[in-house]
C-alpha positions in Angstrom: 13.3 46.7 -3.6 10.4 47.1 -1.7 11.3 50.2 0.0 11.6 53.0 -2.8 7.8 51.7 -3.9 6.4 52.2 -0.5 8.1 55.6 -0.6 6.5 56.5 -3.8 3.1 55.1 -2.1 3.3 57.1 1.1 4.7 60.2 -0.8 2.3 59.8 -3.8 -1.0 58.8 -1.9 -0.1 58.6 1.9 -0.6 54.6 2.1 0.7 53.6 5.5 1.4 49.5 4.3 2.2 48.5 8.3 -0.4 50.3 10.1 -3.2 47.7 10.8 -7.4 47.6 11.4 -9.8 49.0 9.1 -12.4 51.4 9.8 -16.0 51.6 9.0 -15.4 55.2 6.8 -12.1 54.6 5.8 -10.1 57.5 5.8 -7.6 58.6 2.2 -4.5 55.9 3.8 -6.7 53.3 4.8 -9.0 54.1 1.1 -5.2 52.6 -0.5 -4.7 49.9 1.3 -8.3 48.9 -0.4 -7.1 49.7 -3.5 -3.8 47.5 -2.5 -6.1 44.9 -1.7 -8.7 45.0 -4.2 -5.5 44.9 -7.0 -4.1 41.7 -5.1 -7.0 39.9 -5.9 -7.1 40.7 -9.2 -3.7 39.6 -9.2 -4.5 36.6 -7.2 -7.1 35.3 -10.2 -4.7 36.6 -13.1 -1.8 34.1 -11.7 -4.9 31.3 -10.8 -4.0 29.5 -14.0 -0.1 29.9 -13.9 -0.5 32.6 -16.9 -0.1 36.0 -16.5 -0.5 37.7 -19.9 0.2 40.7 -21.0 -3.9 41.0 -22.2 -4.7 40.4 -18.3 -2.0 42.9 -17.5 -3.1 45.6 -19.7 -6.7 44.9 -17.9 -5.9 45.1 -14.6 -4.0 48.5 -15.2 -6.9 49.9 -17.3 -9.4 48.4 -14.5 -6.7 50.8 -11.5 -6.8 53.8 -14.1 -10.9 53.7 -14.2 -12.1 52.7 -11.4 -10.0 54.2 -9.1 -8.9 57.3 -10.8 -5.3 56.3 -10.9 -2.6 58.3 -13.0 -1.0 55.5 -15.6 2.3 55.3 -13.4 0.6 55.0 -10.1 -1.5 52.0 -11.6 1.6 50.5 -12.4 3.0 51.1 -8.8 -0.1 50.2 -7.0 0.3 46.9 -9.4 4.4 46.5 -8.0 3.4 46.7 -4.3 -0.2 44.7 -4.3 2.4 42.3 -6.2 4.5 42.0 -3.9 1.8 42.1 -1.1 0.4 39.1 -3.0 3.2 36.9 -3.3 4.2 37.6 0.4 0.7 36.7 2.0 -0.2 33.7 3.4 -3.2 33.6 2.1 -6.2 35.7 0.9 -7.7 36.7 3.8 -6.5 39.8 5.0 -7.4 40.8 1.2 -10.7 39.8 1.5 -11.3 41.3 5.2 -10.5 44.3 4.5 -12.5 44.4 1.6 -15.6 42.7 3.0 -15.3 44.7 6.0 -15.2 48.6 4.1 -17.2 47.7 0.6 -20.8 47.8 0.5 -22.5 45.2 -1.3 -22.4 47.7 -4.6 -19.0 47.8 -4.5 -18.7 43.8 -3.7 -20.9 43.3 -7.1 -18.6 45.5 -9.2 -15.8 44.2 -7.9 -16.9 41.1 -8.4 -17.9 42.1 -12.3 -14.4 43.9 -12.7 -13.0 39.5 -11.9 -15.1 38.2 -14.6 -13.9 40.7 -16.9 -10.5 40.2 -16.1 -10.8 36.2 -16.6 -13.1 36.9 -19.8 -9.9 39.0 -21.5 -8.3 35.9 -23.0 -11.5 34.5 -24.4 -11.8 31.4 -21.8 -12.4 30.2 -18.5 -9.9 27.9 -16.9 -11.1 26.1 -14.6 -8.7 27.2 -11.9 -9.8 30.8 -12.6 -13.2 29.7 -12.0 -12.8 28.3 -8.7 -10.6 31.1 -7.7 -13.5 33.9 -8.7 -15.9 32.1 -6.7 -13.5 31.2 -3.6 -12.8 35.1 -3.2 -16.7 35.8 -4.0 -17.1 33.7 -1.2 -14.5 35.2 1.6 -16.4 38.5 0.3 -19.9 36.9 1.3 -21.3 37.6 -2.0 -23.7 35.4 -2.7 -23.9 33.1 -5.7 -26.8 34.9 -7.1 -25.0 38.0 -7.3 -21.5 36.1 -8.8 -24.0 35.2 -11.4 -25.9 38.6 -11.9 -22.0 40.0 -12.1 -21.2 37.2 -14.9 -24.2 38.2 -17.2 -23.5 41.9 -16.6 -19.9 41.1 -18.2 -21.0 38.7 -20.6 -23.7 41.2 -22.4 -22.9 42.8 -25.3 -23.5 46.5 -24.7 -26.8 47.8 -26.5 
């Protein structure tokens, strides 16, 4: 089942899943690996409370389309691949390391805002979601102050 997904990404967005290593300035293939890593972290957060609701799925798909500039079909395929990678990962380290080494502080803070938006989609913050978000932020070397600022930005009504 994974081979058709890998083929799709290699053909449509030139991702090379099997190669390792991160670059200071990501090449297009490395950029797509970052997309998979970020999506895997969002999926891990969505699964933290053992309920992956349709509203969370829709939120992640919208984020992938808006922030990564993906077509709806490609966003869904990215989610499938990231879900596979997440489910087969031993821990979050491979995803957080890739992002930590390639995202600047602004990109990490934006990811924290996206994560808070995901946690708040169902109107409540489950204890496991809050813990997972703090754990991911710590692995990304995001200080608690940045995480708090990201939460405030998400919770503030738009003027």
